[in-house]
N, C-alpha and C positions, 0 to 999 in steps of 0.2 A: 617789576621784573619776576620776582619769585613767584607771585601768584599766576603769571602768564605760564611760567614754567609748569607749575602743577597743574594748571587748566590743560596744557598741551599733553602732558604725561597722561592725565585722565582721559582725554580723547583718544590717544594712542592705545591705551589699556582697554577702552571700551571697543575700538576697532578690532583688537586682537581677539577679545571675547566674542564678538560678533562673528568673527572669520572662523574661528575653533568651532564655535556653535553650529554655523553653517555646515561646516565639513563634517561633524558629527552627525547631524541630521540627513545629509546627503548619503553618508555611508550608511546610516541606519535604513534609509530607503533601499538599499541593495540587500538587506537581510531580510530573508522571507521564512515566514513559519510555514512548516509543512505538516499538515495533519494527517495522521494516518490511523489505523486500528491493528495494532501491532498482535493480532492473533490468528494469523491468516498465512501460514506457510504453504507454498514456498515465496510468497509475495512480500509479506511483513511479519515478522516476529520479533521476540527478544532472545538472544542467545544466553548461554551460561554466565557471562560476564556482564550481562545488562545491557549489550548493545543493541541497537534496531538493526536487524539484518533482513535480507530479503531481495528478491529481484527488484521490486519497486523502490526499496531503500537505496540500492546500489544504482539503479538508473537514474534517480533524481540526484543523487550525490555526484554523479558522474557529469550529468547536465550542468550542475552548479559549477563544477570546476571549469568545463569547457566553455562556458558562457561568463565566466568572471563574475559570479555572484555568490553569497553566502546564504546558507539555510540553517535553520533550527528545526528538528524534528520533534514533533508533539504527539503523544499517543492520546487518542480519543475514541469513546466508542463509536462504532460505524455510524449509527443513526443518529450521532450528533455532530457528524462531520460537516453536513451541508448548513445547519444552523450555526455552526461554528464560522464557517466561510462567509455567510450571509452578514454575521454581525462584525465582521473583521478581526476575530480572534486568530484565525489562520489566513493564509494568503493561497495556498494551494493544497489540494486533496490528491493525495498519493496513495491508494488503498484498492487497487484493482476494481475501481467503481465502473460498473456497467453504464454506458451512455444509454439513456431512456429519453423519451420525448418529454416525461412528466419532469424529470430532474433538469432537463435543459430549458425549462421555463424559468429556472430560479438561478442556474449556474451557467457557465460558459466552458465547453470542454476544448480539450486539444484534440489533434487528430487521434483516430483509434491507434493504440499501440499493441492491443492484445486481444485476441479472439478465445472465447471461452464458453464451452458447454457446462452443463450440470452431470456430476457423478453421484451414484446413490451408494451409501454405505451401510450394511447391517452387521450384526454379530454373526461369526463363523457358527455354523450349526443351525441357524435359524430357518433355514430351508425357504427362505422368501426370494421373490423374483422382483424385476422391475415393476410390475403390475400390482402384484400382491402387497409389496413394501409400502406402495402409496395408495392403499385402498383398506377395505375389510376393518376399518374401524382401528387401524394401527396407528401408533403414535409417532409422528415425523418431527424432527426437529431441524431447524435452520436459523440463522442469525437474523436478528431483526433488522429491518430496514432494506435489505436485500431483495433482488430479483428473484431468489429462491422462495423467500417470504410471500412474494407477490404470486408467484407460481402455485404455491400450495393454497393462499387464498382463493385462487381462481378455480382450483379443483374442488375445494370445498362448495363454493358457490355452484358450481355445475352439477352438484348432487352427489359427488364422490364421498364415501363415508371415510373420512381420514380426521384424525386429531392433531391439531397443530400445536407445538410448542416452540416459542422463539426464544432465542437467548442474546444477551448482550455481545457475547463472544463466542467464536465456534468453539474454543477450548473447552468450555462448560457443555456445550452440546454433546461433544466427543466424551466427555466424562459421564453424563448421562446415558449415552449409548452403550458404553462399556459396562455400566453398573446396571443396565437393565431397565432404566426408567423411560426410556424411549425406544422405539423399536428400529427406526430408521434415521438416518442423517443424509440431508442433501445439500450439496455445496458447488462451488466452482470446480470444475474437473482437476485441475492441478492442486487445488486445496484438499480436495476429497482424497485424491490419490497420495498426497503427502501424509494423510493422516493414517490411511489403509499401510502404507509403508512403515510407518512408525509402530503399528500395532498389528504386525503380521501373524501373528498367533491367535488374535482376538477379533479382528475386523475383516471384513471382504468387501471389494467394490463390484458391484453386481450389474452394474451397467451404466449407460450414458443417455442423457437426454438432449438432443441436439437442439440448440438454441439459435445459433448464429450471433450470439452476443458478441459486443466489442466493449472493451475498457479503455477508459481515457483519463487524463489528469484534468482536474476541474479547479477553476478559478472563479472570483467573484464575477456575477453576471456582468457582462460587457467589457470584462478585462480592464479595469481602470489604471491597473498598474502596468500595463503593457507585458505580462508575463507570458502570455501564449507565444509570441513569436520566438521568444529565448527558448520554450521547450521544444517548438518545433525544430529551430536550427540546432538544438542539442541533440534530439533524436535523430536527425540526419547524420551528425557527427558519429554518433553511436555505431550507426550501422556502416559508415564509411571506414571507420578505424578498428573495425573488429570486436569493438567493446561489447555491443549487443549479443553477437554469437557466443562469445565466451560466458557472458552472464547467463544467458539461456543454457548453455552447456552446464554450468556451474549448479544452477538451481533446479533444472527439470530433469537432468539425467545424473547428476551428481549425489552423494550420499548426504542427506542434510543432517545427519547426525554428528557430521565432521564439522558443521559451521562454527562452533565456538573456537575451535583450535585453528580451522582454516582463516577466519576473520581476523583473529589475532596475530595470525602469521603475516596477512597480506595488508592489514589497514594502514600500515606506514605509507603505502603508495599514494593512498588519499591524501594523507597529510603533505606529502612532497607534491601533490597536484599532479599525479601521473594515474590517472584512471585506465589507461590502456595497459599498463604494466599489472595494475591491480586485478584487472577482469581476467587478464591471462593467468597470473599465478593463482587466483581463486578457482578457476576452472580446473587448473592442473591438480591443485591440493583436494577439492572436492571429489574428483573422479578417480583419484589415485587408487589403486586396489591395494 
């Protein structure tokens, strides 16, 4: 009798362990790793308290709450994002990634969520214009792995005399521009404008190259984890609830220098599962005079 009782208890213990293990596994399947390149304001960067902030970061956080999933954000160099996605190190790319036919061969995209052109930055007093800044042997910086880098490569192949210098992060390119080690920087319009706004006495935005590009969130080719329907539904909810409009207001008309204070003041809404109040509060804080 005693041995049967021990055996029964052992079976019950095994069932409990299997049940708990299954639940842990199931829960783990709903935690997605989001890869980004946190050097790209206003889309993604790191604030004074070490938080990942920016339009993309808050969009993906809001979608996660609305869709009942959990995310972990991981900062990776932009050109390493697609390899990380293909190898399974991350599940989602949220990095203002332009939708291109070449990338679409190896990743699957969400619907486009942002249209962006290129803006060109130079130092104040350089007397460069859009044409001369991208020719005459000038040194032009861009982030490696981007469509701006492809654009510059095509310029050079077409016979334009331009020296190309590529950087792992945009911050490094801007540092070199400020120091005079390059003559020109080219980046997505909101990004270039954010850098110009941060250095109003030293940098000037001299013009736009209209590209008609669109950015999307990316997942592993074929979307094996079924993430894209969640993103699509989440984006729809962001628009219908006003979250989208408020995040656009915060990051594209607000003062980005306020982000450390504003995020610290508003992030509790994310913790309480209320992205609607978060977006409204952040927009108010970032645009407050």
